[in-house]
PyMOL Python script that loads the backbone (N, CA, C, O; Angstrom):
from pymol import cmd

cmd.read_pdbstr("""\
ATOM      1  N   UNK A   1      74.065  65.486 111.239  1.00  0.00           N
ATOM      2  CA  UNK A   1      73.349  66.557 111.885  1.00  0.00           C
ATOM      3  C   UNK A   1      72.095  66.897 111.079  1.00  0.00           C
ATOM      4  O   UNK A   1      71.003  67.013 111.635  1.00  0.00           O
ATOM      5  N   UNK A   2      72.260  67.055 109.776  1.00  0.00           N
ATOM      6  CA  UNK A   2      71.138  67.409 108.904  1.00  0.00           C
ATOM      7  C   UNK A   2      70.013  66.373 109.017  1.00  0.00           C
ATOM      8  O   UNK A   2      68.845  66.724 109.186  1.00  0.00           O
ATOM      9  N   UNK A   3      70.384  65.105 108.920  1.00  0.00           N
ATOM     10  CA  UNK A   3      69.370  64.046 108.954  1.00  0.00           C
ATOM     11  C   UNK A   3      68.695  63.958 110.325  1.00  0.00           C
ATOM     12  O   UNK A   3      67.495  63.697 110.408  1.00  0.00           O
ATOM     13  N   UNK A   4      69.444  64.171 111.377  1.00  0.00           N
ATOM     14  CA  UNK A   4      68.857  64.148 112.721  1.00  0.00           C
ATOM     15  C   UNK A   4      67.840  65.279 112.886  1.00  0.00           C
ATOM     16  O   UNK A   4      66.770  65.074 113.459  1.00  0.00           O
ATOM     17  N   UNK A   5      68.173  66.470 112.385  1.00  0.00           N
ATOM     18  CA  UNK A   5      67.243  67.593 112.456  1.00  0.00           C
ATOM     19  C   UNK A   5      65.984  67.320 111.634  1.00  0.00           C
ATOM     20  O   UNK A   5      64.882  67.694 112.036  1.00  0.00           O
ATOM     21  N   UNK A   6      66.148  66.668 110.487  1.00  0.00           N
ATOM     22  CA  UNK A   6      64.986  66.319 109.659  1.00  0.00           C
ATOM     23  C   UNK A   6      64.093  65.326 110.397  1.00  0.00           C
ATOM     24  O   UNK A   6      62.870  65.469 110.404  1.00  0.00           O
ATOM     25  N   UNK A   7      64.711  64.317 111.019  1.00  0.00           N
ATOM     26  CA  UNK A   7      63.935  63.314 111.762  1.00  0.00           C
ATOM     27  C   UNK A   7      63.152  63.943 112.911  1.00  0.00           C
ATOM     28  O   UNK A   7      62.028  63.526 113.193  1.00  0.00           O
ATOM     29  N   UNK A   8      63.722  64.924 113.564  1.00  0.00           N
ATOM     30  CA  UNK A   8      63.077  65.582 114.694  1.00  0.00           C
ATOM     31  C   UNK A   8      62.162  66.730 114.264  1.00  0.00           C
ATOM     32  O   UNK A   8      61.586  67.415 115.109  1.00  0.00           O
ATOM     33  N   UNK A   9      62.030  66.940 112.956  1.00  0.00           N
ATOM     34  CA  UNK A   9      61.198  68.021 112.390  1.00  0.00           C
ATOM     35  C   UNK A   9      61.665  69.399 112.858  1.00  0.00           C
ATOM     36  O   UNK A   9      60.855  70.288 113.118  1.00  0.00           O
ATOM     37  N   UNK A  10      62.984  69.557 112.961  1.00  0.00           N
ATOM     38  CA  UNK A  10      63.560  70.827 113.397  1.00  0.00           C
ATOM     39  C   UNK A  10      64.426  71.479 112.320  1.00  0.00           C
ATOM     40  O   UNK A  10      64.980  72.556 112.540  1.00  0.00           O
ATOM     41  N   UNK A  11      64.545  70.836 111.160  1.00  0.00           N
ATOM     42  CA  UNK A  11      65.480  71.338 110.148  1.00  0.00           C
ATOM     43  C   UNK A  11      65.112  72.729 109.645  1.00  0.00           C
ATOM     44  O   UNK A  11      66.003  73.532 109.368  1.00  0.00           O
ATOM     45  N   UNK A  12      63.839  73.029 109.522  1.00  0.00           N
ATOM     46  CA  UNK A  12      63.438  74.338 109.000  1.00  0.00           C
ATOM     47  C   UNK A  12      63.652  75.458 110.006  1.00  0.00           C
ATOM     48  O   UNK A  12      63.624  76.631 109.635  1.00  0.00           O
ATOM     49  N   UNK A  13      63.863  75.121 111.264  1.00  0.00           N
ATOM     50  CA  UNK A  13      64.084  76.162 112.268  1.00  0.00           C
ATOM     51  C   UNK A  13      65.559  76.287 112.660  1.00  0.00           C
ATOM     52  O   UNK A  13      65.889  76.996 113.611  1.00  0.00           O
ATOM     53  N   UNK A  14      66.442  75.604 111.936  1.00  0.00           N
ATOM     54  CA  UNK A  14      67.868  75.667 112.246  1.00  0.00           C
ATOM     55  C   UNK A  14      68.668  75.862 110.963  1.00  0.00           C
ATOM     56  O   UNK A  14      68.290  75.368 109.901  1.00  0.00           O
ATOM     57  N   UNK A  15      69.753  76.570 111.075  1.00  0.00           N
ATOM     58  CA  UNK A  15      70.669  76.763 109.952  1.00  0.00           C
ATOM     59  C   UNK A  15      71.995  76.097 110.292  1.00  0.00           C
ATOM     60  O   UNK A  15      72.487  76.214 111.414  1.00  0.00           O
ATOM     61  N   UNK A  16      72.564  75.406 109.331  1.00  0.00           N
ATOM     62  CA  UNK A  16      73.858  74.768 109.522  1.00  0.00           C
ATOM     63  C   UNK A  16      74.918  75.618 108.837  1.00  0.00           C
ATOM     64  O   UNK A  16      74.938  75.722 107.611  1.00  0.00           O
ATOM     65  N   UNK A  17      75.794  76.221 109.623  1.00  0.00           N
ATOM     66  CA  UNK A  17      76.891  77.021 109.093  1.00  0.00           C
ATOM     67  C   UNK A  17      78.172  76.221 109.317  1.00  0.00           C
ATOM     68  O   UNK A  17      78.529  75.916 110.455  1.00  0.00           O
ATOM     69  N   UNK A  18      78.852  75.888 108.240  1.00  0.00           N
ATOM     70  CA  UNK A  18      80.031  75.035 108.294  1.00  0.00           C
ATOM     71  C   UNK A  18      81.283  75.903 108.198  1.00  0.00           C
ATOM     72  O   UNK A  18      81.443  76.660 107.241  1.00  0.00           O
ATOM     73  N   UNK A  19      82.166  75.795 109.183  1.00  0.00           N
ATOM     74  CA  UNK A  19      83.458  76.459 109.137  1.00  0.00           C
ATOM     75  C   UNK A  19      84.499  75.367 108.924  1.00  0.00           C
ATOM     76  O   UNK A  19      84.715  74.531 109.802  1.00  0.00           O
ATOM     77  N   UNK A  20      85.139  75.373 107.765  1.00  0.00           N
ATOM     78  CA  UNK A  20      86.019  74.275 107.406  1.00  0.00           C
ATOM     79  C   UNK A  20      87.276  74.770 106.702  1.00  0.00           C
ATOM     80  O   UNK A  20      87.261  75.792 106.016  1.00  0.00           O
ATOM     81  N   UNK A  21      88.342  74.039 106.881  1.00  0.00           N
ATOM     82  CA  UNK A  21      89.572  74.334 106.169  1.00  0.00           C
ATOM     83  C   UNK A  21      89.742  73.436 104.960  1.00  0.00           C
ATOM     84  O   UNK A  21      90.614  73.678 104.125  1.00  0.00           O
ATOM     85  N   UNK A  22      88.923  72.407 104.856  1.00  0.00           N
ATOM     86  CA  UNK A  22      89.054  71.452 103.767  1.00  0.00           C
ATOM     87  C   UNK A  22      88.436  71.929 102.460  1.00  0.00           C
ATOM     88  O   UNK A  22      88.881  71.523 101.386  1.00  0.00           O
ATOM     89  N   UNK A  23      87.446  72.761 102.529  1.00  0.00           N
ATOM     90  CA  UNK A  23      86.747  73.210 101.311  1.00  0.00           C
ATOM     91  C   UNK A  23      87.534  74.343 100.667  1.00  0.00           C
ATOM     92  O   UNK A  23      87.570  75.460 101.182  1.00  0.00           O
ATOM     93  N   UNK A  24      88.164  74.042  99.535  1.00  0.00           N
ATOM     94  CA  UNK A  24      88.944  75.054  98.819  1.00  0.00           C
ATOM     95  C   UNK A  24      88.404  75.267  97.414  1.00  0.00           C
ATOM     96  O   UNK A  24      88.474  76.375  96.883  1.00  0.00           O
ATOM     97  N   UNK A  25      87.876  74.230  96.817  1.00  0.00           N
ATOM     98  CA  UNK A  25      87.393  74.314  95.449  1.00  0.00           C
ATOM     99  C   UNK A  25      85.878  74.448  95.444  1.00  0.00           C
ATOM    100  O   UNK A  25      85.207  74.139  96.428  1.00  0.00           O
ATOM    101  N   UNK A  26      85.359  74.911  94.327  1.00  0.00           N
ATOM    102  CA  UNK A  26      83.915  75.102  94.182  1.00  0.00           C
ATOM    103  C   UNK A  26      83.177  73.787  94.391  1.00  0.00           C
ATOM    104  O   UNK A  26      82.090  73.766  94.967  1.00  0.00           O
ATOM    105  N   UNK A  27      83.762  72.699  93.928  1.00  0.00           N
ATOM    106  CA  UNK A  27      83.121  71.390  94.077  1.00  0.00           C
ATOM    107  C   UNK A  27      82.924  71.044  95.555  1.00  0.00           C
ATOM    108  O   UNK A  27      81.879  70.519  95.937  1.00  0.00           O
ATOM    109  N   UNK A  28      83.918  71.335  96.374  1.00  0.00           N
ATOM    110  CA  UNK A  28      83.808  71.060  97.815  1.00  0.00           C
ATOM    111  C   UNK A  28      82.683  71.880  98.438  1.00  0.00           C
ATOM    112  O   UNK A  28      81.902  71.369  99.241  1.00  0.00           O
ATOM    113  N   UNK A  29      82.608  73.162  98.061  1.00  0.00           N
ATOM    114  CA  UNK A  29      81.551  74.025  98.594  1.00  0.00           C
ATOM    115  C   UNK A  29      80.177  73.530  98.137  1.00  0.00           C
ATOM    116  O   UNK A  29      79.231  73.502  98.924  1.00  0.00           O
ATOM    117  N   UNK A  30      80.073  73.144  96.878  1.00  0.00           N
ATOM    118  CA  UNK A  30      78.796  72.660  96.350  1.00  0.00           C
ATOM    119  C   UNK A  30      78.356  71.385  97.060  1.00  0.00           C
ATOM    120  O   UNK A  30      77.166  71.201  97.316  1.00  0.00           O
ATOM    121  N   UNK A  31      79.294  70.511  97.378  1.00  0.00           N
ATOM    122  CA  UNK A  31      78.942  69.287  98.101  1.00  0.00           C
ATOM    123  C   UNK A  31      78.405  69.589  99.489  1.00  0.00           C
ATOM    124  O   UNK A  31      77.408  69.004  99.912  1.00  0.00           O
ATOM    125  N   UNK A  32      79.056  70.493 100.196  1.00  0.00           N
ATOM    126  CA  UNK A  32      78.580  70.848 101.534  1.00  0.00           C
ATOM    127  C   UNK A  32      77.185  71.466 101.474  1.00  0.00           C
ATOM    128  O   UNK A  32      76.325  71.150 102.296  1.00  0.00           O
ATOM    129  N   UNK A  33      76.967  72.337 100.509  1.00  0.00           N
ATOM    130  CA  UNK A  33      75.639  72.932 100.354  1.00  0.00           C
ATOM    131  C   UNK A  33      74.614  71.880  99.954  1.00  0.00           C
ATOM    132  O   UNK A  33      73.471  71.919 100.409  1.00  0.00           O
ATOM    133  N   UNK A  34      75.016  70.947  99.110  1.00  0.00           N
ATOM    134  CA  UNK A  34      74.118  69.879  98.686  1.00  0.00           C
ATOM    135  C   UNK A  34      73.739  68.935  99.811  1.00  0.00           C
ATOM    136  O   UNK A  34      72.656  68.350  99.793  1.00  0.00           O
ATOM    137  N   UNK A  35      74.620  68.779 100.787  1.00  0.00           N
ATOM    138  CA  UNK A  35      74.338  67.903 101.921  1.00  0.00           C
ATOM    139  C   UNK A  35      73.657  68.624 103.072  1.00  0.00           C
ATOM    140  O   UNK A  35      73.553  68.079 104.171  1.00  0.00           O
ATOM    141  N   UNK A  36      73.187  69.856 102.828  1.00  0.00           N
ATOM    142  CA  UNK A  36      72.344  70.511 103.814  1.00  0.00           C
ATOM    143  C   UNK A  36      72.909  71.730 104.510  1.00  0.00           C
ATOM    144  O   UNK A  36      72.221  72.326 105.339  1.00  0.00           O
ATOM    145  N   UNK A  37      74.140  72.125 104.203  1.00  0.00           N
ATOM    146  CA  UNK A  37      74.697  73.312 104.851  1.00  0.00           C
ATOM    147  C   UNK A  37      73.974  74.561 104.338  1.00  0.00           C
ATOM    148  O   UNK A  37      73.670  74.665 103.150  1.00  0.00           O
ATOM    149  N   UNK A  38      73.706  75.492 105.230  1.00  0.00           N
ATOM    150  CA  UNK A  38      73.087  76.755 104.835  1.00  0.00           C
ATOM    151  C   UNK A  38      74.146  77.756 104.391  1.00  0.00           C
ATOM    152  O   UNK A  38      73.878  78.602 103.538  1.00  0.00           O
ATOM    153  N   UNK A  39      75.338  77.670 104.958  1.00  0.00           N
ATOM    154  CA  UNK A  39      76.445  78.558 104.600  1.00  0.00           C
ATOM    155  C   UNK A  39      77.758  77.847 104.900  1.00  0.00           C
ATOM    156  O   UNK A  39      77.815  76.956 105.748  1.00  0.00           O
ATOM    157  N   UNK A  40      78.815  78.254 104.192  1.00  0.00           N
ATOM    158  CA  UNK A  40      80.132  77.659 104.374  1.00  0.00           C
ATOM    159  C   UNK A  40      81.155  78.785 104.528  1.00  0.00           C
ATOM    160  O   UNK A  40      81.156  79.741 103.752  1.00  0.00           O
ATOM    161  N   UNK A  41      82.018  78.665 105.525  1.00  0.00           N
ATOM    162  CA  UNK A  41      83.119  79.609 105.716  1.00  0.00           C
ATOM    163  C   UNK A  41      84.431  78.855 105.502  1.00  0.00           C
ATOM    164  O   UNK A  41      84.900  78.167 106.409  1.00  0.00           O
ATOM    165  N   UNK A  42      85.028  78.977 104.317  1.00  0.00           N
ATOM    166  CA  UNK A  42      86.288  78.263 104.040  1.00  0.00           C
ATOM    167  C   UNK A  42      87.486  79.065 104.552  1.00  0.00           C
ATOM    168  O   UNK A  42      88.161  79.736 103.772  1.00  0.00           O
ATOM    169  N   UNK A  43      87.752  79.000 105.855  1.00  0.00           N
ATOM    170  CA  UNK A  43      88.748  79.874 106.462  1.00  0.00           C
ATOM    171  C   UNK A  43      90.154  79.640 105.914  1.00  0.00           C
ATOM    172  O   UNK A  43      90.941  80.583 105.835  1.00  0.00           O
ATOM    173  N   UNK A  44      90.487  78.407 105.536  1.00  0.00           N
ATOM    174  CA  UNK A  44      91.831  78.147 105.024  1.00  0.00           C
ATOM    175  C   UNK A  44      92.017  78.791 103.651  1.00  0.00           C
ATOM    176  O   UNK A  44      93.106  79.269 103.335  1.00  0.00           O
ATOM    177  N   UNK A  45      90.983  78.806 102.847  1.00  0.00           N
ATOM    178  CA  UNK A  45      91.066  79.485 101.555  1.00  0.00           C
ATOM    179  C   UNK A  45      91.277  80.981 101.765  1.00  0.00           C
ATOM    180  O   UNK A  45      92.071  81.600 101.057  1.00  0.00           O
ATOM    181  N   UNK A  46      90.575  81.566 102.730  1.00  0.00           N
ATOM    182  CA  UNK A  46      90.750  82.985 103.022  1.00  0.00           C
ATOM    183  C   UNK A  46      92.153  83.280 103.553  1.00  0.00           C
ATOM    184  O   UNK A  46      92.750  84.297 103.199  1.00  0.00           O
ATOM    185  N   UNK A  47      92.678  82.398 104.398  1.00  0.00           N
ATOM    186  CA  UNK A  47      94.032  82.590 104.910  1.00  0.00           C
ATOM    187  C   UNK A  47      95.056  82.458 103.788  1.00  0.00           C
ATOM    188  O   UNK A  47      96.063  83.168 103.784  1.00  0.00           O
ATOM    189  N   UNK A  48      94.814  81.565 102.843  1.00  0.00           N
ATOM    190  CA  UNK A  48      95.712  81.410 101.696  1.00  0.00           C
ATOM    191  C   UNK A  48      95.697  82.656 100.819  1.00  0.00           C
ATOM    192  O   UNK A  48      96.739  83.083 100.322  1.00  0.00           O
ATOM    193  N   UNK A  49      94.524  83.233 100.631  1.00  0.00           N
ATOM    194  CA  UNK A  49      94.414  84.471  99.858  1.00  0.00           C
ATOM    195  C   UNK A  49      95.188  85.580 100.552  1.00  0.00           C
ATOM    196  O   UNK A  49      95.921  86.321  99.897  1.00  0.00           O
ATOM    197  N   UNK A  50      95.041  85.706 101.863  1.00  0.00           N
ATOM    198  CA  UNK A  50      95.774  86.719 102.618  1.00  0.00           C
ATOM    199  C   UNK A  50      97.285  86.530 102.471  1.00  0.00           C
ATOM    200  O   UNK A  50      98.022  87.504 102.316  1.00  0.00           O
ATOM    201  N   UNK A  51      97.744  85.278 102.519  1.00  0.00           N
ATOM    202  CA  UNK A  51      99.172  84.997 102.392  1.00  0.00           C
ATOM    203  C   UNK A  51      99.682  85.357 100.997  1.00  0.00           C
ATOM    204  O   UNK A  51     100.796  85.862 100.857  1.00  0.00           O
ATOM    205  N   UNK A  52      98.875  85.101  99.963  1.00  0.00           N
ATOM    206  CA  UNK A  52      99.275  85.461  98.602  1.00  0.00           C
ATOM    207  C   UNK A  52      99.392  86.971  98.438  1.00  0.00           C
ATOM    208  O   UNK A  52     100.292  87.457  97.752  1.00  0.00           O
ATOM    209  N   UNK A  53      98.496  87.703  99.057  1.00  0.00           N
ATOM    210  CA  UNK A  53      98.556  89.165  98.980  1.00  0.00           C
ATOM    211  C   UNK A  53      99.773  89.686  99.733  1.00  0.00           C
ATOM    212  O   UNK A  53     100.478  90.568  99.240  1.00  0.00           O
ATOM    213  N   UNK A  54     100.025  89.147 100.924  1.00  0.00           N
ATOM    214  CA  UNK A  54     101.163  89.599 101.728  1.00  0.00           C
ATOM    215  C   UNK A  54     102.505  89.283 101.070  1.00  0.00           C
ATOM    216  O   UNK A  54     103.452  90.063 101.177  1.00  0.00           O
ATOM    217  N   UNK A  55     102.584  88.137 100.388  1.00  0.00           N
ATOM    218  CA  UNK A  55     103.849  87.763  99.740  1.00  0.00           C
ATOM    219  C   UNK A  55     104.065  88.501  98.422  1.00  0.00           C
ATOM    220  O   UNK A  55     105.158  88.454  97.857  1.00  0.00           O
ATOM    221  N   UNK A  56     103.040  89.176  97.935  1.00  0.00           N
ATOM    222  CA  UNK A  56     103.177  89.937  96.700  1.00  0.00           C
ATOM    223  C   UNK A  56     102.821  89.172  95.451  1.00  0.00           C
ATOM    224  O   UNK A  56     102.985  89.687  94.345  1.00  0.00           O
ATOM    225  N   UNK A  57     102.332  87.944  95.600  1.00  0.00           N
ATOM    226  CA  UNK A  57     101.943  87.158  94.426  1.00  0.00           C
ATOM    227  C   UNK A  57     100.632  87.652  93.819  1.00  0.00           C
ATOM    228  O   UNK A  57     100.408  87.489  92.620  1.00  0.00           O
ATOM    229  N   UNK A  58      99.770  88.250  94.629  1.00  0.00           N
ATOM    230  CA  UNK A  58      98.557  88.914  94.144  1.00  0.00           C
ATOM    231  C   UNK A  58      98.774  90.412  94.314  1.00  0.00           C
ATOM    232  O   UNK A  58      98.660  90.938  95.422  1.00  0.00           O
ATOM    233  N   UNK A  59      99.080  91.085  93.242  1.00  0.00           N
ATOM    234  CA  UNK A  59      99.400  92.504  93.351  1.00  0.00           C
ATOM    235  C   UNK A  59      98.264  93.400  92.889  1.00  0.00           C
ATOM    236  O   UNK A  59      98.243  94.583  93.231  1.00  0.00           O
ATOM    237  N   UNK A  60      97.330  92.876  92.131  1.00  0.00           N
ATOM    238  CA  UNK A  60      96.266  93.704  91.573  1.00  0.00           C
ATOM    239  C   UNK A  60      95.158  94.009  92.571  1.00  0.00           C
ATOM    240  O   UNK A  60      94.430  94.987  92.403  1.00  0.00           O
ATOM    241  N   UNK A  61      95.021  93.188  93.608  1.00  0.00           N
ATOM    242  CA  UNK A  61      93.904  93.312  94.543  1.00  0.00           C
ATOM    243  C   UNK A  61      94.388  93.433  95.979  1.00  0.00           C
ATOM    244  O   UNK A  61      95.460  92.945  96.335  1.00  0.00           O
ATOM    245  N   UNK A  62      93.578  94.091  96.792  1.00  0.00           N
ATOM    246  CA  UNK A  62      93.842  94.072  98.235  1.00  0.00           C
ATOM    247  C   UNK A  62      93.315  92.753  98.788  1.00  0.00           C
ATOM    248  O   UNK A  62      92.623  92.015  98.086  1.00  0.00           O
ATOM    249  N   UNK A  63      93.636  92.458 100.032  1.00  0.00           N
ATOM    250  CA  UNK A  63      93.171  91.209 100.646  1.00  0.00           C
ATOM    251  C   UNK A  63      91.646  91.180 100.691  1.00  0.00           C
ATOM    252  O   UNK A  63      91.034  90.145 100.428  1.00  0.00           O
ATOM    253  N   UNK A  64      91.033  92.320 101.026  1.00  0.00           N
ATOM    254  CA  UNK A  64      89.572  92.375 101.085  1.00  0.00           C
ATOM    255  C   UNK A  64      88.967  92.131  99.716  1.00  0.00           C
ATOM    256  O   UNK A  64      88.012  91.363  99.596  1.00  0.00           O
ATOM    257  N   UNK A  65      89.502  92.769  98.676  1.00  0.00           N
ATOM    258  CA  UNK A  65      88.965  92.592  97.325  1.00  0.00           C
ATOM    259  C   UNK A  65      89.169  91.167  96.829  1.00  0.00           C
ATOM    260  O   UNK A  65      88.293  90.613  96.163  1.00  0.00           O
ATOM    261  N   UNK A  66      90.315  90.566  97.144  1.00  0.00           N
ATOM    262  CA  UNK A  66      90.582  89.196  96.719  1.00  0.00           C
ATOM    263  C   UNK A  66      89.624  88.214  97.395  1.00  0.00           C
ATOM    264  O   UNK A  66      89.116  87.296  96.751  1.00  0.00           O
ATOM    265  N   UNK A  67      89.380  88.407  98.692  1.00  0.00           N
ATOM    266  CA  UNK A  67      88.408  87.557  99.393  1.00  0.00           C
ATOM    267  C   UNK A  67      87.016  87.731  98.804  1.00  0.00           C
ATOM    268  O   UNK A  67      86.284  86.760  98.616  1.00  0.00           O
ATOM    269  N   UNK A  68      86.659  88.971  98.516  1.00  0.00           N
ATOM    270  CA  UNK A  68      85.342  89.247  97.945  1.00  0.00           C
ATOM    271  C   UNK A  68      85.192  88.551  96.592  1.00  0.00           C
ATOM    272  O   UNK A  68      84.159  87.935  96.326  1.00  0.00           O
ATOM    273  N   UNK A  69      86.205  88.642  95.740  1.00  0.00           N
ATOM    274  CA  UNK A  69      86.148  88.004  94.426  1.00  0.00           C
ATOM    275  C   UNK A  69      86.051  86.483  94.561  1.00  0.00           C
ATOM    276  O   UNK A  69      85.298  85.842  93.829  1.00  0.00           O
ATOM    277  N   UNK A  70      86.818  85.902  95.501  1.00  0.00           N
ATOM    278  CA  UNK A  70      86.752  84.456  95.728  1.00  0.00           C
ATOM    279  C   UNK A  70      85.342  84.038  96.151  1.00  0.00           C
ATOM    280  O   UNK A  70      84.785  83.083  95.609  1.00  0.00           O
ATOM    281  N   UNK A  71      84.778  84.747  97.107  1.00  0.00           N
ATOM    282  CA  UNK A  71      83.442  84.413  97.601  1.00  0.00           C
ATOM    283  C   UNK A  71      82.399  84.601  96.503  1.00  0.00           C
ATOM    284  O   UNK A  71      81.508  83.767  96.342  1.00  0.00           O
ATOM    285  N   UNK A  72      82.508  85.684  95.754  1.00  0.00           N
ATOM    286  CA  UNK A  72      81.537  85.964  94.692  1.00  0.00           C
ATOM    287  C   UNK A  72      81.583  84.895  93.600  1.00  0.00           C
ATOM    288  O   UNK A  72      80.547  84.380  93.179  1.00  0.00           O
ATOM    289  N   UNK A  73      82.782  84.572  93.152  1.00  0.00           N
ATOM    290  CA  UNK A  73      82.909  83.581  92.078  1.00  0.00           C
ATOM    291  C   UNK A  73      82.562  82.177  92.558  1.00  0.00           C
ATOM    292  O   UNK A  73      81.997  81.392  91.796  1.00  0.00           O
ATOM    293  N   UNK A  74      82.885  81.848  93.790  1.00  0.00           N
ATOM    294  CA  UNK A  74      82.524  80.533  94.327  1.00  0.00           C
ATOM    295  C   UNK A  74      81.016  80.402  94.459  1.00  0.00           C
ATOM    296  O   UNK A  74      80.453  79.345  94.173  1.00  0.00           O
ATOM    297  N   UNK A  75      80.365  81.467  94.889  1.00  0.00           N
ATOM    298  CA  UNK A  75      78.909  81.444  95.028  1.00  0.00           C
ATOM    299  C   UNK A  75      78.242  81.286  93.674  1.00  0.00           C
ATOM    300  O   UNK A  75      77.321  80.484  93.518  1.00  0.00           O
ATOM    301  N   UNK A  76      78.705  82.045  92.700  1.00  0.00           N
ATOM    302  CA  UNK A  76      78.120  81.955  91.360  1.00  0.00           C
ATOM    303  C   UNK A  76      78.337  80.579  90.748  1.00  0.00           C
ATOM    304  O   UNK A  76      77.429  80.020  90.133  1.00  0.00           O
ATOM    305  N   UNK A  77      79.544  80.029  90.913  1.00  0.00           N
ATOM    306  CA  UNK A  77      79.850  78.732  90.306  1.00  0.00           C
ATOM    307  C   UNK A  77      79.097  77.598  90.994  1.00  0.00           C
ATOM    308  O   UNK A  77      78.663  76.656  90.332  1.00  0.00           O
ATOM    309  N   UNK A  78      78.936  77.675  92.316  1.00  0.00           N
ATOM    310  CA  UNK A  78      78.264  76.576  93.017  1.00  0.00           C
ATOM    311  C   UNK A  78      76.746  76.631  92.864  1.00  0.00           C
ATOM    312  O   UNK A  78      76.063  75.642  93.130  1.00  0.00           O
ATOM    313  N   UNK A  79      76.217  77.764  92.442  1.00  0.00           N
ATOM    314  CA  UNK A  79      74.763  77.863  92.288  1.00  0.00           C
ATOM    315  C   UNK A  79      74.311  77.579  90.857  1.00  0.00           C
ATOM    316  O   UNK A  79      73.111  77.568  90.583  1.00  0.00           O
ATOM    317  N   UNK A  80      75.240  77.353  89.957  1.00  0.00           N
ATOM    318  CA  UNK A  80      74.882  77.020  88.572  1.00  0.00           C
ATOM    319  C   UNK A  80      74.364  75.595  88.496  1.00  0.00           C
ATOM    320  O   UNK A  80      74.872  74.714  89.190  1.00  0.00           O
ATOM    321  N   UNK A  81      73.381  75.362  87.680  1.00  0.00           N
ATOM    322  CA  UNK A  81      72.925  73.976  87.506  1.00  0.00           C
ATOM    323  C   UNK A  81      73.949  73.182  86.706  1.00  0.00           C
ATOM    324  O   UNK A  81      74.582  73.699  85.786  1.00  0.00           O
ATOM    325  N   UNK A  82      74.094  71.936  87.072  1.00  0.00           N
ATOM    326  CA  UNK A  82      75.014  71.072  86.356  1.00  0.00           C
ATOM    327  C   UNK A  82      74.360  70.559  85.082  1.00  0.00           C
ATOM    328  O   UNK A  82      73.165  70.264  85.081  1.00  0.00           O
ATOM    329  N   UNK A  83      75.119  70.449  84.002  1.00  0.00           N
ATOM    330  CA  UNK A  83      74.533  69.890  82.785  1.00  0.00           C
ATOM    331  C   UNK A  83      74.284  68.392  82.952  1.00  0.00           C
ATOM    332  O   UNK A  83      75.010  67.704  83.669  1.00  0.00           O
ATOM    333  N   UNK A  84      73.287  67.923  82.305  1.00  0.00           N
ATOM    334  CA  UNK A  84      72.991  66.481  82.378  1.00  0.00           C
ATOM    335  C   UNK A  84      73.757  65.761  81.295  1.00  0.00           C
ATOM    336  O   UNK A  84      73.796  66.185  80.140  1.00  0.00           O
ATOM    337  N   UNK A  85      74.350  64.686  81.687  1.00  0.00           N
ATOM    338  CA  UNK A  85      75.166  63.885  80.754  1.00  0.00           C
ATOM    339  C   UNK A  85      74.443  62.580  80.531  1.00  0.00           C
ATOM    340  O   UNK A  85      74.386  61.734  81.424  1.00  0.00           O
ATOM    341  N   UNK A  86      73.907  62.417  79.382  1.00  0.00           N
ATOM    342  CA  UNK A  86      73.133  61.208  79.124  1.00  0.00           C
ATOM    343  C   UNK A  86      73.776  60.340  78.081  1.00  0.00           C
ATOM    344  O   UNK A  86      73.246  59.279  77.749  1.00  0.00           O
TER     345      UNK A  86
END
""", "prot")
cmd.dss("prot")
cmd.show_as("cartoon", "prot")
cmd.util.cbc("prot")
cmd.orient("prot")
């Protein structure tokens, strides 16, 4: 999709929002963003957080706070530059 929009000179006028259950780790989110996604909604990660709160495994945070912390930390981690290994 990204490459087709670039070929048609439409990429700057469109945003790609990815809703996926496969992206759970920061690396997965960073890859999607690196391949042209403007935003990612990892719904399965959010559902897993909700299940952990409901089962009592996450007791310090509410479901909203836990989702917020996940999104905040994932955003910060995926926007960090990678060190160069030479």
